[in-house]
N, C-alpha and C positions, 0 to 999 in steps of 0.2 A: 602497172597501170590498174587502177581500181576497176572492179566489175561494173559499178554503176556510180554515178556522180549526181549530186543535186544542183540544179540551175540555181544560183543564189538569188536571182530576181524573182522568178515565178514558182520556185520550189519544186519544179518538175523533175522526175528522175530521167537522167540522160545516160545513154551509153557512150563513154568516152571514145570508144573506137569509131562511132558513127555520128558524133555530135556535129551539128551544122556549124557550130562556132566555138572557139575557145579563146581565153585570154590569161595572160600572166599578170599577177599582181603580187607584190612583195614576196616574190620567190615561189608562189604557189600558182598551179594551173587551175583555172575554173572552166567548167564546160557548160554550154548553153543550148537550149532546145532550138533557138532561132536567132538570127542575126540581130533582131530588135532588142532581145535580152542582153546581148553582148554590148550593144551600144549604150543601153541604159545603164549597165554596170560600169562601163568605162567613164561615163559622165559623172558618176557618184559612187564609187565602190564601197565607201564606208557606210553609205545608207544600207546597202544589202549585206554587209558583213557585220553590222553592229550587234547581231544576235550570237555571233560565233565567240568562242573563247570564254 
C-alpha cells in the first residue's frame, strides 16, 4: 500500500490507511478525502483521470 495517495477529484493528499472512502476503477484503487469526492468520481471517472497516463 502506498504511503500517500492523491484524491483524483480534489487533488488532496490522502493516507490510504485512513482514507474516508475508496473505489476500484479499471483494476486500480483510488482513495478519497471524503465521500463526496468518491461519489463525484464514480459518476464520471474519466473526467478526473483524463490527466493521467
